[in-house]
gemmi code that builds the backbone of each chain (N, CA, C; Angstrom):
import gemmi

chains = {
    "A": [
        ("MET", (97.430, 58.906, 68.158), (96.663, 58.095, 69.104), (95.396, 58.845, 69.499)),
        ("ILE", (94.296, 58.140, 69.473), (93.055, 58.697, 70.021), (92.240, 57.537, 70.607)),
        ("ALA", (91.754, 57.750, 71.792), (90.989, 56.687, 72.457), (90.002, 57.328, 73.420)),
        ("ASN", (88.866, 56.706, 73.593), (87.947, 57.257, 74.583), (87.184, 56.175, 75.340)),
        ("ILE", (86.629, 56.592, 76.459), (85.930, 55.655, 77.327), (84.852, 56.438, 78.078)),
        ("LYS", (83.733, 55.783, 78.343), (82.622, 56.479, 79.004), (81.963, 55.560, 80.035)),
        ("TYR", (81.692, 56.104, 81.194), (81.029, 55.334, 82.257), (80.002, 56.216, 82.954)),
        ("PRO", (79.039, 55.611, 83.640), (78.164, 56.419, 84.495), (79.026, 57.138, 85.547)),
        ("ALA", (78.634, 58.354, 85.896), (79.428, 59.153, 86.834), (79.257, 58.648, 88.269)),
        ("LYS", (79.865, 57.522, 88.532), (79.834, 56.948, 89.882), (81.243, 56.550, 90.292)),
        ("ILE", (81.516, 56.753, 91.587), (82.849, 56.469, 92.116), (83.299, 55.035, 91.801)),
        ("GLU", (82.347, 54.116, 91.763), (82.711, 52.707, 91.539), (83.361, 52.470, 90.165)),
        ("TYR", (83.197, 53.405, 89.230), (83.801, 53.240, 87.904), (85.140, 53.968, 87.760)),
        ("LEU", (85.514, 54.674, 88.829), (86.749, 55.469, 88.810), (87.963, 54.639, 88.397)),
        ("GLU", (88.103, 53.487, 89.018), (89.281, 52.656, 88.783), (89.362, 52.201, 87.319)),
        ("ASN", (88.207, 51.932, 86.699), (88.218, 51.521, 85.282), (88.806, 52.624, 84.409)),
        ("ILE", (88.394, 53.865, 84.713), (88.887, 54.987, 83.909), (90.373, 55.219, 84.162)),
        ("LEU", (90.772, 55.133, 85.437), (92.182, 55.349, 85.759), (93.049, 54.311, 85.044)),
        ("ARG", (92.570, 53.074, 85.017), (93.314, 51.996, 84.356), (93.471, 52.306, 82.857)),
        ("PHE", (92.400, 52.789, 82.271), (92.405, 53.131, 80.841), (93.428, 54.236, 80.548)),
        ("VAL", (93.410, 55.280, 81.376), (94.318, 56.409, 81.135), (95.768, 56.034, 81.443)),
        ("ARG", (95.958, 55.216, 82.483), (97.313, 54.721, 82.790), (97.883, 54.023, 81.563)),
        ("SER", (97.069, 53.207, 80.940), (97.523, 52.456, 79.787), (97.834, 53.382, 78.602)),
        ("CYS", (96.980, 54.400, 78.369), (97.257, 55.387, 77.300), (98.586, 56.088, 77.554)),
        ("ALA", (98.789, 56.522, 78.815), (100.002, 57.284, 79.145), (101.246, 56.409, 79.033)),
        ("ARG", (101.101, 55.147, 79.420), (102.221, 54.210, 79.322), (102.598, 54.014, 77.845)),
        ("ASP", (101.594, 53.837, 77.000), (101.838, 53.671, 75.565), (102.534, 54.894, 74.976)),
        ("GLU", (102.268, 56.054, 75.567), (102.852, 57.298, 75.059), (104.219, 57.587, 75.678)),
        ("GLY", (104.720, 56.667, 76.479), (106.071, 56.787, 77.015), (106.213, 57.655, 78.255)),
        ("PHE", (105.125, 57.870, 78.977), (105.217, 58.646, 80.217), (105.848, 57.799, 81.320)),
        ("SER", (106.642, 58.466, 82.172), (107.314, 57.753, 83.257), (106.292, 57.340, 84.315)),
        ("LYS", (106.718, 56.423, 85.167), (105.845, 55.944, 86.245), (105.388, 57.121, 87.132)),
        ("GLY", (106.347, 58.020, 87.412), (106.025, 59.165, 88.266), (104.999, 60.093, 87.619)),
        ("ARG", (105.181, 60.346, 86.337), (104.244, 61.234, 85.616), (102.870, 60.587, 85.505)),
        ("ILE", (102.846, 59.268, 85.315), (101.569, 58.570, 85.237), (100.837, 58.706, 86.566)),
        ("SER", (101.596, 58.645, 87.631), (101.007, 58.811, 88.955), (100.412, 60.225, 89.116)),
        ("ASN", (101.116, 61.231, 88.577), (100.609, 62.621, 88.606), (99.295, 62.738, 87.831)),
        ("ILE", (99.283, 62.115, 86.631), (98.107, 62.186, 85.758), (96.911, 61.523, 86.447)),
        ("GLU", (97.207, 60.369, 87.021), (96.170, 59.599, 87.699), (95.542, 60.417, 88.835)),
        ("LEU", (96.398, 61.097, 89.567), (95.922, 61.895, 90.693), (95.034, 63.046, 90.212)),
        ("ALA", (95.507, 63.781, 89.204), (94.724, 64.911, 88.685), (93.373, 64.425, 88.160)),
        ("LEU", (93.419, 63.283, 87.494), (92.204, 62.731, 86.906), (91.222, 62.285, 87.989)),
        ("GLU", (91.746, 61.623, 88.996), (90.869, 61.177, 90.085), (90.178, 62.378, 90.734)),
        ("GLU", (90.935, 63.454, 90.923), (90.353, 64.642, 91.555), (89.215, 65.208, 90.694)),
        ("ALA", (89.456, 65.288, 89.385), (88.445, 65.851, 88.489), (87.213, 64.942, 88.418)),
        ("LEU", (87.451, 63.640, 88.320), (86.337, 62.700, 88.194), (85.527, 62.600, 89.484)),
        ("ALA", (86.221, 62.626, 90.617), (85.521, 62.558, 91.906), (84.576, 63.747, 92.018)),
        ("ASN", (85.056, 64.876, 91.528), (84.250, 66.087, 91.554), (82.989, 65.948, 90.690)),
        ("ILE", (83.146, 65.337, 89.534), (81.988, 65.094, 88.660), (81.009, 64.141, 89.360)),
        ("CYS", (81.542, 63.061, 89.910), (80.675, 62.075, 90.578), (79.887, 62.723, 91.720)),
        ("ARG", (80.528, 63.609, 92.451), (79.868, 64.202, 93.624), (78.928, 65.349, 93.265)),
        ("HIS", (79.327, 66.169, 92.286), (78.608, 67.433, 92.117), (77.944, 67.703, 90.763)),
        ("ALA", (78.337, 66.963, 89.712), (77.882, 67.374, 88.372), (76.385, 67.188, 88.166)),
        ("TYR", (75.859, 66.110, 88.707), (74.462, 65.788, 88.427), (73.630, 65.926, 89.698)),
        ("THR", (72.409, 66.416, 89.528), (71.551, 66.578, 90.703), (71.110, 65.208, 91.211)),
        ("ALA", (70.846, 65.159, 92.511), (70.492, 63.890, 93.143), (69.333, 63.217, 92.406)),
        ("GLY", (69.418, 61.923, 92.253), (68.348, 61.196, 91.577), (68.582, 61.013, 90.089)),
        ("THR", (69.433, 61.873, 89.522), (69.761, 61.680, 88.104), (71.210, 61.220, 88.022)),
        ("CYS", (71.521, 60.466, 87.016), (72.922, 60.090, 86.854), (73.324, 60.191, 85.401)),
        ("GLY", (74.288, 61.042, 85.137), (74.805, 61.166, 83.775), (76.100, 60.393, 83.667)),
        ("ASP", (76.841, 60.713, 82.617), (78.085, 59.990, 82.373), (79.311, 60.855, 82.648)),
        ("MET", (80.428, 60.172, 82.723), (81.724, 60.859, 82.669), (82.478, 60.191, 81.525)),
        ("GLU", (83.049, 61.044, 80.677), (83.707, 60.519, 79.482), (85.129, 61.052, 79.400)),
        ("ILE", (86.026, 60.201, 78.958), (87.428, 60.593, 78.826), (87.871, 60.375, 77.393)),
        ("GLN", (88.542, 61.379, 76.843), (89.163, 61.206, 75.523), (90.651, 61.483, 75.650)),
        ("CYS", (91.465, 60.541, 75.208), (92.922, 60.737, 75.230), (93.397, 60.832, 73.786)),
        ("ARG", (94.233, 61.808, 73.528), (94.800, 61.905, 72.183), (96.152, 62.616, 72.242)),
        ("THR", (96.931, 62.449, 71.187), (98.175, 63.225, 71.107), (97.985, 64.266, 70.025)),
        ("ASP", (98.526, 65.451, 70.256), (98.374, 66.505, 69.246), (99.625, 66.587, 68.358)),
        ("ASP", (99.635, 67.575, 67.466), (100.740, 67.696, 66.512), (102.081, 67.952, 67.200)),
        ("ASN", (102.005, 68.489, 68.429), (103.242, 68.761, 69.155), (103.632, 67.612, 70.076)),
        ("ASN", (103.018, 66.459, 69.844), (103.321, 65.261, 70.617), (102.979, 65.404, 72.106)),
        ("ARG", (101.997, 66.266, 72.367), (101.537, 66.393, 73.755), (100.363, 65.446, 73.945)),
        ("LEU", (100.232, 64.919, 75.162), (99.072, 64.076, 75.460), (97.957, 64.993, 75.969)),
        ("ILE", (96.809, 64.899, 75.317), (95.675, 65.746, 75.672), (94.577, 64.843, 76.243)),
        ("ILE", (94.140, 65.161, 77.442), (93.073, 64.362, 78.053), (91.857, 65.263, 78.271)),
        ("ASP", (90.758, 64.944, 77.596), (89.509, 65.687, 77.801), (88.637, 64.920, 78.774)),
        ("ILE", (88.125, 65.628, 79.769), (87.241, 65.029, 80.768), (85.878, 65.695, 80.596)),
        ("ILE", (84.905, 64.912, 80.199), (83.638, 65.491, 79.751), (82.464, 65.006, 80.600)),
        ("ASP", (81.596, 65.948, 80.993), (80.337, 65.552, 81.628), (79.223, 66.439, 81.082)),
        ("THR", (77.990, 65.980, 81.246), (76.857, 66.753, 80.732), (76.054, 67.343, 81.893)),
        ("GLY", (76.713, 67.498, 83.026), (76.057, 68.046, 84.216), (75.957, 69.558, 84.166)),
        ("LYS", (75.620, 70.128, 85.320), (75.454, 71.577, 85.355), (76.791, 72.282, 85.074)),
        ("PRO", (76.704, 73.484, 84.479), (77.948, 74.186, 84.128), (78.825, 74.392, 85.360)),
        ("PHE", (80.064, 74.024, 85.252), (80.980, 74.192, 86.385), (82.405, 74.271, 85.882)),
        ("ASN", (83.043, 75.379, 86.174), (84.445, 75.537, 85.819), (85.292, 75.380, 87.070)),
        ("ILE", (85.927, 74.234, 87.169), (86.716, 73.913, 88.362), (87.860, 74.912, 88.553)),
        ("LEU", (88.274, 75.553, 87.436), (89.395, 76.492, 87.523), (89.024, 77.782, 88.246)),
        ("TYR", (87.715, 78.000, 88.428), (87.284, 79.173, 89.200), (87.348, 78.938, 90.706)),
        ("VAL", (87.522, 77.667, 91.094), (87.593, 77.366, 92.529), (88.921, 77.896, 93.067)),
        ("SER", (88.847, 78.671, 94.139), (90.097, 79.238, 94.630), (90.876, 78.202, 95.432)),
        ("GLU", (92.182, 78.363, 95.370), (93.036, 77.416, 96.083), (92.979, 77.693, 97.582)),
        ("PRO", (93.105, 76.643, 98.385), (93.018, 76.852, 99.830), (94.243, 77.612, 100.360)),
        ("ASP", (94.045, 78.260, 101.480), (95.137, 78.918, 102.173), (96.027, 77.819, 102.769)),
        ("LEU", (97.307, 77.832, 102.384), (98.165, 76.730, 102.830), (98.842, 77.030, 104.169)),
        ("THR", (98.052, 77.459, 105.128), (98.595, 77.741, 106.448), (99.042, 76.454, 107.127)),
        ("ASP", (99.998, 76.548, 108.041), (100.419, 75.333, 108.741), (99.687, 75.154, 110.075)),
        ("ASP", (98.652, 75.971, 110.289), (97.844, 75.822, 111.492), (96.690, 74.844, 111.210)),
        ("ILE", (96.726, 73.714, 111.903), (95.740, 72.653, 111.648), (94.304, 73.145, 111.789)),
        ("SER", (94.044, 73.991, 112.805), (92.670, 74.453, 113.022), (92.190, 75.340, 111.884)),
        ("GLU", (93.134, 76.083, 111.298), (92.766, 77.040, 110.248), (92.719, 76.400, 108.860)),
        ("ARG", (93.347, 75.247, 108.725), (93.436, 74.607, 107.411), (92.056, 74.170, 106.925)),
        ("ASP", (91.767, 74.541, 105.680), (90.470, 74.224, 105.104), (90.478, 72.805, 104.537)),
        ("LEU", (89.383, 72.077, 104.753), (89.292, 70.715, 104.203), (89.000, 70.729, 102.697)),
        ("GLY", (88.455, 71.827, 102.203), (88.089, 71.899, 100.783), (89.200, 72.479, 99.924)),
        ("GLY", (89.030, 72.357, 98.627), (89.933, 73.017, 97.686), (91.226, 72.287, 97.385)),
        ("LEU", (91.462, 71.192, 98.111), (92.731, 70.479, 97.906), (92.787, 69.790, 96.544)),
        ("GLY", (91.630, 69.315, 96.092), (91.570, 68.621, 94.804), (92.023, 69.526, 93.668)),
        ("VAL", (91.497, 70.742, 93.657), (91.844, 71.699, 92.597), (93.328, 72.041, 92.645)),
        ("LEU", (93.820, 72.214, 93.858), (95.238, 72.529, 94.030), (96.094, 71.418, 93.415)),
        ("LEU", (95.739, 70.172, 93.712), (96.521, 69.046, 93.193), (96.423, 68.965, 91.668)),
        ("ILE", (95.218, 69.169, 91.125), (95.068, 69.140, 89.667), (96.019, 70.145, 89.023)),
        ("ARG", (95.974, 71.383, 89.529), (96.804, 72.442, 88.937), (98.286, 72.117, 88.971)),
        ("ARG", (98.713, 71.478, 90.062), (100.141, 71.194, 90.196), (100.601, 69.971, 89.401)),
        ("MET", (99.700, 69.086, 89.065), (100.092, 67.806, 88.472), (100.162, 67.820, 86.946)),
        ("VAL", (99.404, 68.730, 86.309), (99.413, 68.717, 84.835), (100.151, 69.954, 84.314)),
        ("ASP", (100.627, 69.892, 83.080), (101.423, 70.994, 82.540), (100.566, 72.184, 82.171)),
        ("ASP", (99.355, 71.900, 81.682), (98.441, 72.994, 81.350), (97.016, 72.477, 81.473)),
        ("ILE", (96.085, 73.400, 81.646), (94.712, 72.983, 81.876), (93.759, 74.019, 81.296)),
        ("HIS", (92.692, 73.548, 80.663), (91.693, 74.457, 80.084), (90.304, 73.957, 80.431)),
        ("TYR", (89.366, 74.889, 80.396), (87.966, 74.493, 80.566), (87.147, 75.144, 79.465)),
        ("CYS", (86.176, 74.405, 78.933), (85.181, 75.083, 78.123), (83.821, 74.405, 78.269)),
        ("ARG", (82.769, 75.187, 78.044), (81.401, 74.670, 78.064), (80.949, 74.669, 76.623)),
        ("ARG", (80.626, 73.488, 76.088), (80.251, 73.396, 74.677), (79.163, 72.329, 74.527)),
        ("ASP", (78.136, 72.623, 73.755), (77.038, 71.670, 73.519), (76.486, 71.107, 74.833)),
        ("ASP", (76.288, 71.970, 75.813), (75.791, 71.563, 77.130), (76.711, 70.572, 77.851)),
        ("LYS", (77.975, 70.639, 77.517), (78.942, 69.761, 78.183), (80.019, 70.585, 78.874)),
        ("ASN", (80.487, 70.091, 80.031), (81.689, 70.650, 80.647), (82.867, 69.867, 80.083)),
        ("ILE", (83.829, 70.576, 79.528), (85.009, 69.891, 78.995), (86.256, 70.461, 79.682)),
        ("LEU", (86.857, 69.626, 80.502), (88.082, 70.017, 81.187), (89.218, 69.303, 80.472)),
        ("THR", (90.217, 70.075, 80.048), (91.295, 69.489, 79.251), (92.637, 69.572, 79.978)),
        ("PHE", (93.268, 68.433, 80.137), (94.625, 68.386, 80.695), (95.605, 68.295, 79.530)),
        ("VAL", (96.622, 69.122, 79.562), (97.671, 69.061, 78.546), (98.945, 68.559, 79.211)),
        ("LEU", (99.496, 67.471, 78.678), (100.686, 66.883, 79.285), (101.842, 66.880, 78.302)),
        ("THR", (102.843, 67.694, 78.625), (104.002, 67.853, 77.763), (105.158, 67.009, 78.302)),
        ("ASP", (105.386, 67.188, 79.591), (106.517, 66.555, 80.261), (106.230, 65.066, 80.490)),
        ("ARG", (107.039, 64.209, 79.842), (106.802, 62.771, 79.976), (107.508, 62.175, 81.185)),
        ("GLY", (108.269, 63.010, 81.888), (108.766, 62.547, 83.175), (110.233, 62.236, 83.243)),
        ("GLY", (110.600, 61.742, 84.421), (111.998, 61.443, 84.659), (112.620, 62.464, 85.591)),
        ("VAL", (111.937, 63.621, 85.736), (112.436, 64.629, 86.674), (111.419, 64.815, 87.788)),
        ("ASN", (111.857, 65.478, 88.833), (110.963, 65.754, 89.948), (109.765, 66.572, 89.473)),
        ("MET", (108.574, 66.110, 89.820), (107.367, 66.763, 89.301), (106.971, 68.026, 90.055)),
        ("VAL", (107.527, 68.230, 91.244), (107.047, 69.349, 92.039), (107.441, 70.673, 91.384)),
        ("ARG", (106.454, 71.425, 91.001), (106.727, 72.726, 90.377), (105.793, 73.737, 91.024)),
        ("SER", (106.302, 74.970, 91.056), (105.496, 75.966, 91.768), (104.537, 76.633, 90.815)),
    ],
    "B": [
        ("MET", (93.748, 49.171, 99.878), (94.406, 49.780, 101.040), (94.346, 48.814, 102.213)),
        ("GLU", (95.463, 48.752, 102.947), (95.511, 47.878, 104.116), (95.897, 48.730, 105.326)),
        ("ILE", (95.094, 48.618, 106.387), (95.383, 49.403, 107.594), (95.649, 48.445, 108.747)),
        ("ASN", (96.788, 48.622, 109.393), (97.072, 47.815, 110.590), (97.394, 48.746, 111.745)),
        ("THR", (96.950, 48.363, 112.933), (97.268, 49.204, 114.085), (97.939, 48.363, 115.172)),
        ("ARG", (98.876, 48.972, 115.854), (99.484, 48.357, 117.039), (99.864, 49.460, 117.997)),
        ("ARG", (100.213, 49.079, 119.213), (100.503, 50.099, 120.206), (101.927, 49.946, 120.721)),
        ("GLU", (102.606, 51.076, 120.898), (103.908, 51.108, 121.563), (103.758, 52.119, 122.681)),
        ("LYS", (103.705, 51.624, 123.911), (103.434, 52.490, 125.080), (102.180, 53.335, 124.828)),
        ("ASP", (102.332, 54.678, 124.822), (101.137, 55.524, 124.669), (100.849, 55.908, 123.208)),
        ("VAL", (101.595, 55.330, 122.273), (101.430, 55.728, 120.870), (100.735, 54.616, 120.071)),
        ("VAL", (99.698, 55.000, 119.331), (99.065, 54.040, 118.423), (99.736, 54.195, 117.062)),
        ("ILE", (100.309, 53.101, 116.586), (100.968, 53.139, 115.279), (100.000, 52.580, 114.242)),
        ("VAL", (99.665, 53.428, 113.287), (98.735, 53.029, 112.233), (99.546, 52.879, 110.939)),
        ("THR", (99.604, 51.675, 110.421), (100.358, 51.435, 109.192), (99.381, 51.357, 108.023)),
        ("VAL", (99.594, 52.236, 107.040), (98.688, 52.260, 105.888), (99.467, 51.855, 104.641)),
        ("LYS", (98.965, 50.846, 103.941), (99.648, 50.384, 102.729), (98.717, 50.454, 101.527)),
        ("GLY", (99.320, 50.590, 100.350), (98.510, 50.562, 99.124), (98.081, 51.944, 98.677)),
        ("ARG", (96.798, 52.089, 98.406), (96.294, 53.329, 97.825), (95.273, 53.987, 98.742)),
        ("MET", (95.440, 55.289, 98.963), (94.482, 56.018, 99.780), (93.845, 57.090, 98.888)),
        ("GLY", (92.864, 56.675, 98.117), (92.193, 57.584, 97.192), (90.732, 57.739, 97.544)),
        ("GLU", (89.990, 58.205, 96.566), (88.565, 58.488, 96.739), (87.792, 57.276, 97.292)),
        ("VAL", (88.143, 56.096, 96.799), (87.405, 54.895, 97.168), (87.783, 54.404, 98.572)),
        ("SER", (89.077, 54.473, 98.890), (89.536, 53.848, 100.135), (89.658, 54.805, 101.321)),
        ("ALA", (89.763, 56.107, 101.056), (89.997, 57.059, 102.153), (88.924, 56.999, 103.263)),
        ("PRO", (87.633, 56.814, 102.919), (86.628, 56.760, 103.982), (86.901, 55.660, 105.017)),
        ("GLU", (87.515, 54.564, 104.557), (87.826, 53.472, 105.476), (88.889, 53.922, 106.493)),
        ("PHE", (89.858, 54.682, 106.020), (90.884, 55.215, 106.916), (90.252, 56.169, 107.937)),
        ("GLU", (89.390, 57.043, 107.437), (88.746, 58.018, 108.325), (87.919, 57.319, 109.404)),
        ("LYS", (87.217, 56.285, 108.997), (86.373, 55.526, 109.922), (87.232, 54.880, 111.020)),
        ("ARG", (88.345, 54.273, 110.603), (89.239, 53.603, 111.560), (89.817, 54.620, 112.542)),
        ("MET", (90.223, 55.784, 112.031), (90.778, 56.819, 112.903), (89.722, 57.304, 113.891)),
        ("ASN", (88.507, 57.503, 113.398), (87.433, 57.965, 114.287), (87.148, 56.969, 115.406)),
        ("GLU", (87.194, 55.691, 115.054), (86.978, 54.657, 116.088), (88.048, 54.751, 117.169)),
        ("LEU", (89.295, 54.882, 116.721), (90.402, 54.945, 117.681), (90.315, 56.203, 118.550)),
        ("ILE", (89.960, 57.320, 117.909), (89.843, 58.590, 118.650), (88.688, 58.488, 119.658)),
        ("ASN", (87.585, 57.891, 119.225), (86.449, 57.728, 120.135), (86.755, 56.774, 121.283)),
        ("ASP", (87.729, 55.869, 121.060), (88.170, 54.987, 122.142), (89.068, 55.735, 123.130)),
        ("GLY", (89.380, 56.996, 122.820), (90.169, 57.813, 123.742), (91.638, 57.927, 123.390)),
        ("GLU", (92.025, 57.366, 122.249), (93.439, 57.476, 121.850), (93.731, 58.915, 121.413)),
        ("THR", (94.918, 59.407, 121.772), (95.242, 60.786, 121.400), (96.572, 60.931, 120.657)),
        ("LYS", (97.411, 59.918, 120.758), (98.730, 60.070, 120.145), (98.915, 59.021, 119.059)),
        ("PHE", (99.066, 59.503, 117.809), (99.129, 58.585, 116.670), (100.417, 58.772, 115.879)),
        ("LEU", (101.002, 57.642, 115.493), (102.073, 57.692, 114.510), (101.550, 56.942, 113.293)),
        ("ILE", (101.394, 57.658, 112.204), (100.869, 57.027, 110.997), (102.034, 56.752, 110.054)),
        ("ASP", (102.285, 55.478, 109.824), (103.416, 55.092, 108.989), (102.953, 54.862, 107.557)),
        ("LEU", (103.478, 55.691, 106.654), (103.028, 55.659, 105.263), (104.078, 55.055, 104.320)),
        ("GLU", (105.031, 54.318, 104.894), (106.109, 53.771, 104.071), (105.569, 52.873, 102.949)),
        ("GLY", (104.498, 52.164, 103.228), (103.956, 51.242, 102.222), (102.844, 51.861, 101.386)),
        ("LEU", (102.665, 53.179, 101.540), (101.599, 53.839, 100.772), (102.136, 54.235, 99.392)),
        ("GLU", (101.402, 53.848, 98.349), (101.883, 54.122, 96.990), (101.231, 55.358, 96.391)),
        ("TYR", (100.050, 55.712, 96.922), (99.246, 56.743, 96.259), (98.333, 57.411, 97.270)),
        ("ILE", (98.257, 58.725, 97.214), (97.291, 59.439, 98.066), (96.665, 60.569, 97.248)),
        ("SER", (95.363, 60.759, 97.403), (94.682, 61.861, 96.705), (94.175, 62.846, 97.755)),
        ("SER", (93.449, 63.864, 97.316), (92.949, 64.862, 98.265), (91.994, 64.218, 99.273)),
        ("ALA", (91.332, 63.127, 98.873), (90.431, 62.438, 99.807), (91.231, 61.888, 100.995)),
        ("GLY", (92.402, 61.353, 100.708), (93.284, 60.848, 101.759), (93.794, 61.977, 102.645)),
        ("LEU", (94.179, 63.090, 102.006), (94.672, 64.253, 102.771), (93.575, 64.787, 103.689)),
        ("ARG", (92.343, 64.841, 103.158), (91.224, 65.347, 103.978), (90.976, 64.455, 105.184)),
        ("GLY", (91.098, 63.130, 104.978), (90.918, 62.181, 106.075), (91.921, 62.436, 107.194)),
        ("LEU", (93.176, 62.667, 106.787), (94.232, 62.934, 107.768), (93.993, 64.248, 108.496)),
        ("LEU", (93.626, 65.272, 107.718), (93.419, 66.594, 108.304), (92.212, 66.589, 109.243)),
        ("ALA", (91.148, 65.881, 108.842), (89.951, 65.815, 109.678), (90.297, 65.184, 111.031)),
        ("ALA", (91.086, 64.107, 110.995), (91.484, 63.442, 112.242), (92.363, 64.377, 113.078)),
        ("ALA", (93.279, 65.075, 112.406), (94.188, 65.983, 113.119), (93.423, 67.121, 113.789)),
        ("LYS", (92.360, 67.589, 113.124), (91.552, 68.680, 113.696), (90.839, 68.214, 114.971)),
        ("ILE", (90.264, 67.020, 114.935), (89.583, 66.496, 116.127), (90.596, 66.312, 117.255)),
        ("LEU", (91.756, 65.752, 116.886), (92.770, 65.472, 117.911), (93.309, 66.747, 118.550)),
        ("LYS", (93.413, 67.789, 117.749), (93.943, 69.039, 118.295), (93.050, 69.550, 119.421)),
        ("GLU", (91.737, 69.410, 119.218), (90.794, 69.842, 120.255), (90.928, 69.015, 121.528)),
        ("ARG", (91.429, 67.799, 121.360), (91.570, 66.904, 122.518), (93.018, 66.831, 122.993)),
        ("ASN", (93.811, 67.818, 122.615), (95.229, 67.846, 122.948), (95.982, 66.619, 122.446)),
        ("GLY", (95.509, 66.049, 121.374), (96.189, 64.907, 120.784), (97.001, 65.337, 119.587)),
        ("ARG", (97.619, 64.371, 118.922), (98.489, 64.744, 117.811), (98.765, 63.572, 116.876)),
        ("ILE", (98.988, 63.911, 115.625), (99.379, 62.897, 114.641), (100.809, 63.163, 114.188)),
        ("PHE", (101.633, 62.123, 114.237), (102.975, 62.178, 113.664), (102.987, 61.259, 112.448)),
        ("LEU", (103.850, 61.590, 111.489), (103.909, 60.752, 110.283), (105.316, 60.197, 110.082)),
        ("SER", (105.382, 59.004, 109.512), (106.701, 58.475, 109.134), (106.618, 57.795, 107.770)),
        ("GLY", (107.790, 57.647, 107.145), (107.895, 56.872, 105.908), (107.384, 57.544, 104.647)),
        ("LEU", (107.338, 58.883, 104.654), (106.882, 59.576, 103.438), (107.934, 59.446, 102.338)),
        ("MET", (107.530, 58.988, 101.172), (108.489, 58.920, 100.058), (107.791, 58.946, 98.706)),
        ("GLY", (108.594, 59.183, 97.673), (108.105, 59.119, 96.294), (106.920, 60.019, 96.020)),
        ("ALA", (105.944, 59.460, 95.298), (104.781, 60.230, 94.853), (103.968, 60.749, 96.045)),
        ("VAL", (103.936, 59.966, 97.110), (103.165, 60.364, 98.291), (103.811, 61.590, 98.948)),
        ("LYS", (105.125, 61.563, 99.041), (105.844, 62.707, 99.615), (105.611, 63.956, 98.753)),
        ("ASP", (105.628, 63.777, 97.433), (105.386, 64.901, 96.516), (104.036, 65.557, 96.808)),
        ("VAL", (103.010, 64.734, 97.020), (101.681, 65.277, 97.293), (101.671, 66.047, 98.620)),
        ("PHE", (102.392, 65.538, 99.608), (102.478, 66.244, 100.895), (103.204, 67.579, 100.737)),
        ("GLU", (104.169, 67.621, 99.824), (104.911, 68.870, 99.617), (104.073, 69.890, 98.852)),
        ("VAL", (103.439, 69.427, 97.780), (102.617, 70.317, 96.953), (101.497, 70.952, 97.778)),
        ("SER", (100.888, 70.154, 98.640), (99.752, 70.646, 99.435), (100.230, 71.319, 100.727)),
        ("GLN", (101.529, 71.314, 100.920), (102.155, 71.806, 102.148), (101.627, 71.142, 103.401)),
        ("PHE", (101.151, 69.922, 103.260), (100.783, 69.135, 104.439), (102.034, 68.765, 105.224)),
        ("ILE", (103.158, 68.799, 104.526), (104.435, 68.477, 105.158), (104.707, 69.429, 106.333)),
        ("SER", (104.157, 70.665, 106.223), (104.440, 71.635, 107.282), (103.387, 71.622, 108.391)),
        ("ILE", (102.301, 70.878, 108.216), (101.333, 70.845, 109.328), (101.479, 69.589, 110.194)),
        ("PHE", (102.271, 68.635, 109.711), (102.527, 67.441, 110.521), (104.021, 67.324, 110.814)),
        ("SER", (104.350, 66.715, 111.964), (105.753, 66.400, 112.213), (106.044, 65.092, 111.500)),
        ("THR", (107.067, 65.101, 110.655), (107.337, 63.898, 109.868), (108.718, 63.329, 110.202)),
        ("PHE", (108.805, 62.011, 110.147), (110.043, 61.303, 110.458), (110.304, 60.257, 109.397)),
        ("GLU", (111.606, 59.912, 109.253), (111.927, 58.935, 108.200), (111.407, 57.548, 108.531)),
        ("THR", (111.594, 57.151, 109.778), (111.201, 55.786, 110.145), (110.331, 55.802, 111.403)),
        ("VAL", (109.672, 54.684, 111.639), (108.859, 54.520, 112.847), (109.738, 54.664, 114.088)),
        ("ASP", (110.932, 54.037, 114.043), (111.814, 54.068, 115.211), (112.271, 55.482, 115.548)),
        ("SER", (112.663, 56.247, 114.513), (113.137, 57.608, 114.796), (111.975, 58.463, 115.305)),
        ("ALA", (110.775, 58.199, 114.797), (109.610, 58.954, 115.261), (109.328, 58.652, 116.726)),
        ("LEU", (109.335, 57.364, 117.071), (109.026, 56.985, 118.456), (110.030, 57.577, 119.440)),
        ("SER", (111.342, 57.540, 119.094), (112.327, 58.099, 120.028), (112.046, 59.572, 120.273)),
        ("GLU", (111.713, 60.281, 119.185), (111.460, 61.719, 119.301), (110.186, 61.990, 120.119)),
        ("ILE", (109.135, 61.209, 119.846), (107.860, 61.408, 120.551), (108.058, 61.185, 122.052)),
        ("TRP", (108.800, 60.134, 122.395), (108.996, 59.839, 123.819), (109.919, 60.849, 124.475)),
        ("LEU", (110.843, 61.408, 123.687), (111.732, 62.453, 124.199), (110.893, 63.696, 124.532)),
        ("LEU", (109.943, 64.008, 123.646), (109.044, 65.154, 123.859), (108.213, 64.972, 125.124)),
        ("ASN", (107.860, 63.700, 125.389), (107.062, 63.395, 126.583), (107.845, 63.680, 127.852)),
        ("GLY", (109.188, 63.720, 127.680), (110.042, 63.885, 128.851), (110.100, 62.546, 129.559)),
    ],
}
model = gemmi.Model(1)
for chain_id, residues in chains.items():
    chain = gemmi.Chain(chain_id)
    for i, (resn, *xyz) in enumerate(residues, 1):
        res = gemmi.Residue()
        res.name, res.seqid = resn, gemmi.SeqId(i, " ")
        for name, pos in zip(("N", "CA", "C"), xyz):
            atom = gemmi.Atom()
            atom.name, atom.element = name, gemmi.Element(name[0])
            atom.pos, atom.b_iso = gemmi.Position(*pos), 0.0
            res.add_atom(atom)
        chain.add_residue(res)
    model.add_chain(chain)
structure = gemmi.Structure()
structure.add_model(model)
structure.setup_entities()
């Protein structure tokens, strides 16, 4: 399986992409719970592209490629042509239970890391390529440390 | 996303249904800010009908909780389940809010705390 979709990097197109990936994951036999995990990780990554990848006044695209590899893993590439940015360098927030001390930032990255089985970043041909690797098709509790 | 509010004595019960993601979370934040600016301080947010929450939704909740803390107010949560509960656990938001299974059990506890 290989499929891709591309939209301008605007929040209003988020739902179209999520629908596309939901359908790919469903076709690949992922459980409802796992699809929800994928959707969440993807929304976090795409929201980040929409907000930060392109400088104000310019608008580039966000592109998604879904494919299965030889090991039957679902691979999702999230591609933008904005400024170089490796989301994996963003540090995770301090998970203190003190409301005043809790940081509003960094939650997106934390959720991405917890929702997918593996994650890679590379900068190639002036593109940011963030890759989600999904091995576990679901049926068990997704919370993993 | 659908937001409904009602009052039980001194508690504003905010019922959120559907999806609280990047697109819809600002609406929740706006509604909470209006209520806080009206002087409300005690909130029970019932998430039983919520199917999906992203970091945008979590930030909205945390932002409201931060303002309320300064005003000696507080947010209680009820009805966390499924994928939404998982997100609260992963982000450890579960430990910054008092959570209850149902609206009724939350209200009894809140009023007990009031003495």
